C-alpha positions as a LaTeX table, in Angstrom:
\begin{tabular}{lrrr}
\hline
Residue & $x$ (\AA) & $y$ (\AA) & $z$ (\AA) \\
\hline
Unk1 & 105.13 & 106.48 & 67.39 \\
Unk2 & 103.56 & 103.35 & 68.63 \\
Unk3 & 105.06 & 101.50 & 65.04 \\
Unk4 & 108.35 & 103.36 & 66.09 \\
Unk5 & 108.40 & 101.70 & 69.45 \\
Unk6 & 107.83 & 98.00 & 68.12 \\
Unk7 & 110.17 & 98.44 & 65.55 \\
Unk8 & 113.16 & 99.51 & 68.10 \\
Unk9 & 111.83 & 96.42 & 70.41 \\
Unk10 & 112.45 & 94.24 & 67.14 \\
Unk11 & 115.86 & 95.94 & 66.67 \\
Unk12 & 116.66 & 95.36 & 70.42 \\
Unk13 & 115.76 & 91.73 & 70.39 \\
Unk14 & 117.69 & 90.85 & 67.37 \\
Unk15 & 120.88 & 92.98 & 68.21 \\
Unk16 & 120.90 & 91.22 & 71.86 \\
Unk17 & 121.10 & 87.62 & 69.70 \\
Unk18 & 123.82 & 88.97 & 67.53 \\
Unk19 & 125.68 & 90.27 & 71.00 \\
Unk20 & 125.13 & 86.85 & 72.78 \\
Unk21 & 126.44 & 85.04 & 69.52 \\
Unk22 & 129.49 & 87.39 & 69.35 \\
Unk23 & 130.22 & 86.98 & 73.16 \\
Unk24 & 129.97 & 83.27 & 72.60 \\
Unk25 & 132.18 & 83.04 & 69.77 \\
Unk26 & 135.08 & 85.38 & 70.95 \\
Unk27 & 134.74 & 83.85 & 74.38 \\
Unk28 & 133.99 & 86.94 & 76.56 \\
Unk29 & 131.22 & 85.42 & 78.01 \\
Unk30 & 133.92 & 83.50 & 80.37 \\
Unk31 & 135.56 & 86.76 & 81.40 \\
Unk32 & 132.17 & 88.69 & 81.75 \\
Unk33 & 129.58 & 85.78 & 82.56 \\
Unk34 & 127.09 & 87.85 & 84.39 \\
Unk35 & 127.07 & 90.37 & 81.74 \\
Unk36 & 126.44 & 87.70 & 79.44 \\
Unk37 & 123.46 & 86.35 & 81.61 \\
Unk38 & 121.97 & 90.03 & 82.14 \\
Unk39 & 122.12 & 90.28 & 78.09 \\
Unk40 & 120.50 & 86.64 & 77.80 \\
Unk41 & 117.58 & 87.81 & 80.49 \\
Unk42 & 116.76 & 90.51 & 78.43 \\
Unk43 & 116.57 & 88.53 & 75.38 \\
Unk44 & 114.04 & 86.00 & 76.91 \\
Unk45 & 112.22 & 89.03 & 78.62 \\
Unk46 & 111.33 & 90.49 & 75.15 \\
Unk47 & 110.75 & 87.32 & 73.45 \\
Unk48 & 108.29 & 86.41 & 76.41 \\
Unk49 & 106.44 & 89.66 & 76.42 \\
Unk50 & 105.84 & 89.52 & 72.60 \\
Unk51 & 103.82 & 86.18 & 72.98 \\
Unk52 & 101.12 & 87.49 & 75.24 \\
Unk53 & 98.83 & 90.31 & 75.24 \\
Unk54 & 99.81 & 93.31 & 77.27 \\
Unk55 & 96.35 & 93.39 & 78.93 \\
Unk56 & 96.48 & 90.01 & 80.24 \\
Unk57 & 97.05 & 88.22 & 83.52 \\
Unk58 & 99.84 & 86.54 & 81.64 \\
Unk59 & 101.85 & 89.62 & 80.65 \\
Unk60 & 101.58 & 91.00 & 84.24 \\
Unk61 & 102.99 & 87.25 & 85.81 \\
Unk62 & 106.03 & 87.27 & 83.20 \\
Unk63 & 106.75 & 90.99 & 83.86 \\
Unk64 & 107.08 & 90.07 & 87.53 \\
Unk65 & 109.21 & 87.20 & 86.92 \\
Unk66 & 111.52 & 88.75 & 84.41 \\
Unk67 & 111.72 & 92.27 & 86.63 \\
Unk68 & 112.91 & 89.72 & 89.59 \\
Unk69 & 115.39 & 87.82 & 87.52 \\
Unk70 & 116.80 & 90.99 & 86.16 \\
Unk71 & 117.45 & 92.78 & 89.48 \\
Unk72 & 119.06 & 89.48 & 90.77 \\
Unk73 & 121.44 & 89.79 & 87.78 \\
Unk74 & 121.74 & 93.37 & 88.12 \\
Unk75 & 123.74 & 92.93 & 91.95 \\
Unk76 & 126.00 & 90.22 & 90.33 \\
Unk77 & 126.60 & 92.42 & 87.36 \\
Unk78 & 127.54 & 95.19 & 89.50 \\
Unk79 & 129.88 & 93.17 & 91.71 \\
Unk80 & 131.45 & 92.29 & 88.22 \\
Unk81 & 132.28 & 95.47 & 87.13 \\
Unk82 & 133.78 & 96.59 & 90.20 \\
Unk83 & 135.96 & 93.49 & 89.93 \\
Unk84 & 137.00 & 94.31 & 86.49 \\
Unk85 & 137.60 & 98.02 & 86.98 \\
Unk86 & 139.59 & 97.43 & 90.12 \\
Unk87 & 141.63 & 94.42 & 89.03 \\
Unk88 & 144.88 & 95.92 & 89.07 \\
Unk89 & 144.40 & 96.51 & 92.88 \\
Unk90 & 143.39 & 93.43 & 94.40 \\
Unk91 & 142.74 & 94.60 & 98.10 \\
Unk92 & 141.01 & 97.56 & 96.71 \\
Unk93 & 138.58 & 95.43 & 94.96 \\
Unk94 & 137.81 & 92.95 & 97.54 \\
Unk95 & 137.10 & 96.09 & 99.98 \\
Unk96 & 135.17 & 97.91 & 97.25 \\
Unk97 & 132.97 & 94.69 & 96.42 \\
Unk98 & 132.52 & 94.14 & 100.34 \\
Unk99 & 131.07 & 97.66 & 100.89 \\
Unk100 & 129.17 & 97.16 & 97.81 \\
Unk101 & 127.51 & 94.51 & 98.85 \\
Unk102 & 126.49 & 95.81 & 102.19 \\
Unk103 & 125.02 & 98.91 & 100.46 \\
Unk104 & 122.98 & 96.91 & 98.03 \\
Unk105 & 121.75 & 94.96 & 101.02 \\
Unk106 & 120.86 & 98.20 & 102.88 \\
Unk107 & 119.24 & 99.41 & 99.45 \\
Unk108 & 116.99 & 96.34 & 99.52 \\
Unk109 & 115.93 & 96.61 & 103.13 \\
Unk110 & 115.15 & 100.39 & 102.91 \\
Unk111 & 113.17 & 99.63 & 99.68 \\
Unk112 & 111.17 & 97.04 & 101.60 \\
Unk113 & 110.62 & 99.22 & 104.50 \\
Unk114 & 109.59 & 102.53 & 102.77 \\
Unk115 & 107.04 & 99.94 & 100.69 \\
Unk116 & 105.79 & 98.81 & 103.87 \\
Unk117 & 105.37 & 102.15 & 105.64 \\
Unk118 & 103.82 & 103.62 & 102.58 \\
Unk119 & 101.79 & 100.60 & 101.98 \\
Unk120 & 100.16 & 100.38 & 105.14 \\
Unk121 & 98.86 & 103.74 & 105.29 \\
Unk122 & 96.17 & 105.74 & 103.55 \\
Unk123 & 92.69 & 105.15 & 102.64 \\
Unk124 & 93.20 & 104.04 & 99.05 \\
Unk125 & 94.18 & 100.71 & 98.63 \\
Unk126 & 96.90 & 100.10 & 96.07 \\
Unk127 & 97.31 & 96.97 & 94.06 \\
Unk128 & 100.17 & 94.57 & 94.69 \\
Unk129 & 101.75 & 95.22 & 91.01 \\
Unk130 & 101.97 & 99.10 & 91.91 \\
Unk131 & 103.90 & 98.01 & 95.24 \\
Unk132 & 105.85 & 95.84 & 93.12 \\
Unk133 & 106.40 & 98.46 & 90.68 \\
Unk134 & 107.56 & 101.00 & 93.57 \\
Unk135 & 109.99 & 98.44 & 95.06 \\
Unk136 & 111.66 & 97.86 & 91.79 \\
Unk137 & 111.71 & 101.87 & 90.80 \\
Unk138 & 113.81 & 102.28 & 94.25 \\
Unk139 & 116.10 & 99.47 & 93.93 \\
Unk140 & 116.89 & 100.47 & 90.37 \\
Unk141 & 117.57 & 104.11 & 91.45 \\
Unk142 & 119.81 & 102.69 & 94.55 \\
Unk143 & 121.79 & 100.56 & 91.98 \\
Unk144 & 122.07 & 103.24 & 89.53 \\
Unk145 & 124.19 & 104.98 & 92.45 \\
Unk146 & 126.35 & 102.04 & 92.64 \\
Unk147 & 127.01 & 102.06 & 88.98 \\
Unk148 & 127.39 & 105.67 & 88.72 \\
Unk149 & 130.33 & 105.37 & 91.20 \\
Unk150 & 132.11 & 102.76 & 89.38 \\
Unk151 & 131.61 & 104.79 & 86.48 \\
Unk152 & 133.20 & 107.89 & 88.31 \\
Unk153 & 136.31 & 105.65 & 89.24 \\
Unk154 & 136.88 & 104.90 & 85.46 \\
Unk155 & 136.28 & 108.11 & 84.27 \\
Unk156 & 138.44 & 110.02 & 86.85 \\
Unk157 & 141.07 & 107.98 & 87.92 \\
Unk158 & 144.10 & 106.88 & 85.54 \\
Unk159 & 143.00 & 103.23 & 85.72 \\
Unk160 & 144.70 & 101.00 & 82.83 \\
Unk161 & 141.58 & 98.81 & 81.52 \\
Unk162 & 141.59 & 96.82 & 78.32 \\
Unk163 & 139.38 & 98.29 & 75.59 \\
Unk164 & 136.53 & 95.31 & 76.29 \\
Unk165 & 136.52 & 96.46 & 80.17 \\
Unk166 & 136.01 & 99.90 & 79.52 \\
Unk167 & 133.17 & 99.05 & 76.62 \\
Unk168 & 131.47 & 96.87 & 79.07 \\
Unk169 & 131.63 & 99.14 & 82.09 \\
Unk170 & 130.66 & 102.56 & 80.26 \\
Unk171 & 128.57 & 101.12 & 77.93 \\
Unk172 & 126.24 & 99.18 & 80.82 \\
Unk173 & 126.64 & 102.77 & 82.55 \\
Unk174 & 124.87 & 104.56 & 79.94 \\
Unk175 & 122.54 & 101.31 & 79.12 \\
Unk176 & 121.40 & 101.16 & 82.75 \\
Unk177 & 120.80 & 105.02 & 83.14 \\
Unk178 & 118.26 & 105.12 & 80.18 \\
Unk179 & 116.77 & 102.05 & 81.59 \\
Unk180 & 116.23 & 103.45 & 85.14 \\
Unk181 & 115.31 & 107.06 & 83.73 \\
Unk182 & 112.70 & 105.39 & 81.77 \\
Unk183 & 111.21 & 103.12 & 84.42 \\
Unk184 & 111.09 & 106.24 & 86.85 \\
Unk185 & 110.01 & 109.01 & 84.81 \\
Unk186 & 107.20 & 107.29 & 82.91 \\
Unk187 & 104.66 & 106.75 & 85.59 \\
Unk188 & 105.00 & 110.61 & 86.23 \\
Unk189 & 104.22 & 111.63 & 82.55 \\
Unk190 & 101.05 & 111.62 & 80.63 \\
Unk191 & 100.63 & 108.65 & 77.99 \\
Unk192 & 101.48 & 110.82 & 75.04 \\
Unk193 & 104.83 & 112.36 & 76.77 \\
Unk194 & 105.67 & 108.79 & 78.00 \\
Unk195 & 105.72 & 107.63 & 74.45 \\
Unk196 & 108.61 & 109.74 & 73.66 \\
Unk197 & 110.63 & 109.14 & 76.80 \\
Unk198 & 110.09 & 105.25 & 76.08 \\
Unk199 & 111.21 & 105.59 & 72.24 \\
Unk200 & 114.29 & 107.76 & 73.68 \\
Unk201 & 115.34 & 105.29 & 76.23 \\
Unk202 & 115.01 & 102.28 & 73.71 \\
Unk203 & 116.99 & 103.89 & 71.31 \\
Unk204 & 119.69 & 104.61 & 73.69 \\
Unk205 & 119.60 & 101.01 & 74.74 \\
Unk206 & 119.69 & 99.80 & 70.88 \\
Unk207 & 122.82 & 102.13 & 70.62 \\
Unk208 & 124.59 & 100.41 & 73.28 \\
Unk209 & 123.94 & 96.98 & 72.03 \\
Unk210 & 125.09 & 97.74 & 68.42 \\
Unk211 & 128.21 & 99.40 & 69.94 \\
Unk212 & 128.63 & 96.17 & 72.14 \\
Unk213 & 127.91 & 93.83 & 69.45 \\
Unk214 & 130.40 & 95.74 & 66.89 \\
Unk215 & 133.41 & 96.49 & 69.33 \\
Unk216 & 133.23 & 94.12 & 71.97 \\
Unk217 & 135.73 & 91.20 & 71.51 \\
Unk218 & 136.91 & 92.18 & 68.47 \\
Unk219 & 140.66 & 92.80 & 67.47 \\
Unk220 & 142.54 & 94.98 & 69.69 \\
Unk221 & 139.94 & 94.14 & 72.56 \\
Unk222 & 142.66 & 93.26 & 75.10 \\
Unk223 & 144.74 & 96.39 & 74.13 \\
Unk224 & 145.08 & 98.78 & 77.63 \\
Unk225 & 144.52 & 102.46 & 77.68 \\
Unk226 & 143.27 & 105.27 & 80.03 \\
Unk227 & 140.65 & 107.62 & 80.22 \\
Unk228 & 141.14 & 109.41 & 83.64 \\
Unk229 & 143.16 & 112.34 & 83.78 \\
Unk230 & 144.85 & 111.29 & 80.48 \\
Unk231 & 145.37 & 115.46 & 79.66 \\
Unk232 & 147.47 & 115.78 & 82.77 \\
Unk233 & 149.94 & 113.19 & 83.40 \\
Unk234 & 151.29 & 114.92 & 86.51 \\
Unk235 & 147.83 & 115.00 & 88.26 \\
Unk236 & 147.38 & 111.33 & 87.05 \\
Unk237 & 150.74 & 110.25 & 88.59 \\
Unk238 & 149.63 & 111.45 & 91.93 \\
Unk239 & 146.34 & 109.89 & 91.79 \\
Unk240 & 147.95 & 106.39 & 90.93 \\
Unk241 & 150.05 & 106.71 & 93.69 \\
Unk242 & 147.18 & 107.65 & 96.37 \\
Unk243 & 145.39 & 104.34 & 94.64 \\
Unk244 & 148.50 & 102.20 & 95.36 \\
Unk245 & 148.94 & 103.72 & 98.85 \\
Unk246 & 145.30 & 102.78 & 99.63 \\
Unk247 & 145.51 & 99.49 & 98.11 \\
Unk248 & 148.83 & 98.74 & 100.17 \\
Unk249 & 147.15 & 99.91 & 103.30 \\
Unk250 & 144.27 & 97.73 & 102.81 \\
Unk251 & 146.48 & 94.77 & 102.14 \\
Unk252 & 148.34 & 95.29 & 105.31 \\
Unk253 & 145.18 & 95.34 & 107.11 \\
Unk254 & 144.26 & 91.58 & 105.58 \\
Unk255 & 147.90 & 90.35 & 106.53 \\
Unk256 & 147.74 & 90.15 & 110.02 \\
Unk257 & 144.25 & 88.29 & 110.02 \\
Unk258 & 146.42 & 85.67 & 107.57 \\
Unk259 & 149.00 & 85.51 & 110.30 \\
Unk260 & 146.60 & 84.62 & 112.98 \\
Unk261 & 144.78 & 82.13 & 111.05 \\
\hline
\end{tabular}
């Protein structure tokens, strides 16, 4: 099992390099810059982790740095996903991004507060790494809710998006779900069960990277299509009318502010 996990990590590293090359050559990095930055950070993290022993202090240091960078980039990736998914309705996009910022900030404050409250009590003193791990775990769960919300929007509402946008949003939803489940569940399991979870999560991540490397930015990448309620045209039209109505109301709410300014 250990050999299989090591092979998977090597495959993920190589596929990340292939995906970065494809995004640069096709120009996708200009459209989804934060997604490209996130993949670059993941590539550098794997490279740095392979250079040091897992039992050394250097490994802990690089893990802290890499995790912090990925959490920061994840915030911008989520906001970018909201921008892409709601591009056809600019007022709704601005409102959703504003709400997402407040929710993410609330999540960070809540995670820090819970860490302070739980860490300050008890007779057993936890290590700083344990506290940092707990903070990241809470933040990942919070961010997963944000990713699930935009994923639900794309899959439920009849939103017309390009194939590249659909691959980006749906693929990242699956990718981040597997990472979060791996991160949260791993600590709760014995070592032998944790290895199976690690191999499953890494396999899913690698498949997502392969799909992006093969299909993202290729021919027909800008062809638009609809997923949500494609099986029910009448309901799809009603949902589209609802979204247009909400977007118009938000646009009218903003207009007086411009007039006053």
